[in-house]
C-alpha positions in Angstrom: -0.6 24.9 -8.1 -4.3 25.9 -7.7 -5.4 22.4 -8.4 -3.3 21.1 -5.5 -3.6 24.0 -3.0 -5.7 22.0 -0.6 -4.1 18.6 -0.9 -3.0 16.7 2.2 -1.3 13.3 2.0 -1.4 11.2 5.1 1.0 8.3 5.4 1.9 6.0 8.3 4.5 8.3 9.8 4.5 11.3 7.5 1.9 13.9 6.7 2.4 16.3 3.7 0.5 19.6 4.0 0.2 22.5 1.5 2.9 25.2 1.6 1.2 28.3 2.9 2.4 31.7 4.0 2.4 30.5 7.6 5.3 28.2 6.7 7.5 30.8 5.1 9.3 32.0 8.3 10.2 28.4 9.2 11.3 27.6 5.7 13.3 30.8 5.6 15.0 29.9 8.9 16.0 26.5 7.5 17.4 28.0 4.3 19.8 30.1 6.2 21.8 27.0 7.0 24.9 26.8 4.9 24.7 22.9 5.1 21.2 22.9 3.8 22.1 25.4 1.1 24.9 23.2 0.0 22.8 20.0 0.1 20.0 21.6 -1.9 22.1 23.7 -4.2 20.1 26.7 -3.0 21.0 30.4 -2.6 19.7 32.3 0.5 16.8 34.6 -0.1 15.5 37.4 2.1 12.3 36.8 4.1 10.5 39.1 1.7 11.8 37.1 -1.3 10.6 33.9 0.3 7.1 35.3 0.7 7.1 36.5 -2.9 8.1 33.0 -4.0 5.4 31.4 -2.0 2.8 33.8 -3.4 3.9 33.3 -7.0 3.8 29.5 -6.6 0.4 29.6 -4.8 -1.2 31.9 -7.4 0.1 30.2 -10.6 -2.9 28.6 -12.1 -0.8 26.8 -14.7 1.7 25.4 -12.3 1.7 21.6 -11.8 4.0 22.0 -8.8 3.0 20.2 -5.7 4.9 21.7 -2.8 4.0 20.2 0.5 5.5 20.6 4.0 6.3 17.5 5.9 5.2 16.7 9.4 6.4 13.4 10.9 4.7 11.0 13.3 1.1 11.4 12.0 -1.2 14.3 11.6 -1.0 15.8 15.1 -0.8 19.6 14.6 1.6 19.8 17.6 4.3 17.9 15.7 6.8 20.4 14.1 7.2 20.8 10.5 10.3 18.9 9.5 11.0 19.5 5.8 9.6 20.3 2.4 8.8 18.1 -0.6 8.3 19.4 -4.1 7.3 18.1 -7.5 8.0 20.6 -10.3 7.4 20.2 -14.1 10.8 20.7 -15.8 11.5 19.9 -19.4 8.9 17.2 -19.7 9.5 15.3 -16.5 8.8 15.9 -12.8 11.8 17.2 -10.9 11.5 15.7 -7.4 13.0 17.7 -4.5 12.9 16.8 -0.9 14.6 18.3 2.1 14.5 17.0 5.6 15.4 20.3 7.1 15.5 19.2 10.7 18.7 17.1 11.1 17.2 14.9 13.8 14.7 13.5 11.3 17.3 12.4 8.7 18.2 8.8 8.2 15.0 7.5 9.8 12.9 6.6 6.8 10.7 9.8 6.8 12.3 11.1 3.5 11.7 7.8 1.8 8.0 7.7 2.8 7.5 11.3 1.8 9.2 10.7 -1.6 7.1 7.6 -2.3 3.9 9.6 -1.3 4.8 12.4 -3.7 5.7 10.1 -6.5 2.5 8.1 -6.1 0.4 11.3 -6.1 2.2 12.4 -9.2 1.5 9.1 -11.0 -2.1 8.8 -9.9 -3.3 12.4 -10.1 -0.9 14.2 -12.5 -0.2 11.4 -15.0 3.6 11.6 -14.5 5.6 9.0 -16.3 9.2 10.2 -15.5 10.8 11.6 -12.4 14.2 13.2 -12.0 16.3 14.2 -9.0 19.4 16.4 -9.0 21.5 15.8 -5.9 24.8 17.2 -4.7 27.6 14.7 -5.3 28.5 14.7 -1.6 24.9 14.0 -0.5 25.4 10.2 -0.4 22.4 9.5 1.8 20.0 11.1 -0.7 21.7 9.4 -3.7 21.4 6.0 -2.0 17.8 6.6 -1.1 16.8 7.5 -4.6 18.7 4.4 -6.0 16.7 2.2 -3.5 13.6 3.8 -5.0 14.7 2.4 -8.5 16.2 5.7 -9.8 19.2 5.3 -12.1 22.1 7.6 -12.4 21.9 9.3 -15.8 24.4 12.2 -15.5 27.1 13.8 -13.4 27.7 17.5 -13.7 31.2 18.2 -12.3 30.7 22.0 -12.7 27.7 22.1 -10.4 28.9 19.0 -8.5 25.6 17.2 -8.8 24.3 13.8 -9.9 21.1 13.4 -11.9 19.0 10.4 -11.2 15.9 9.4 -13.2 13.0 7.0 -13.0 10.9 6.1 -16.0 7.6 4.9 -14.7 6.9 1.6 -16.5 3.8 -0.4 -15.8 5.8 -2.5 -13.5 7.2 0.5 -11.6 3.7 2.0 -11.4 2.4 -1.2 -9.8 5.3 -1.3 -7.3 4.9 2.4 -6.4 1.1 2.1 -5.9 1.6 -1.0 -3.7 4.2 0.8 -1.6 1.7 3.6 -1.0 -1.6 1.9 -0.7 -1.9 3.1 2.9 -1.7 6.8 1.9 -4.9 8.8 2.3 -5.6 12.0 0.3 -7.5 14.6 2.2 -8.4 18.3 2.0 -6.5 20.9 4.0 
């Protein structure tokens, strides 16, 4: 993560900022929600465990993870943090994870913009050629969003009740992705 620790991505309506210890209490509060745990297939952690996770992620020089907090409606510091986006290197492809933790921001296009921004960053800066998303079977809005972003369903795990969607980034997909995100600015935090 060290290589990405100061990266900010500024889109039209979404700003992605690095995940710092200042974000941990808000993230911990979100992750107490049973609905969010179910939608993200997550287990609740103590606040201390959340701080440990944030530190281990921040201090891992070998990590290619890009974990950014999402702020909607531009870069105004007064706009509340609304969710978290994460790219994690798992078994040779990038696992893409997004959570719009504030329910009032769901279904309004913010998640789509944040996902496109993360994917574009991964393709341009990290050389990613394959993305994967694992989504709870009942999370139809997320499944639909990823399918609109050209992901294809490749597996269904009935034990964990999740769907795996994948996107292989061909030259055509790369051009499409970069066109969709040509407005995104990369800045330092």
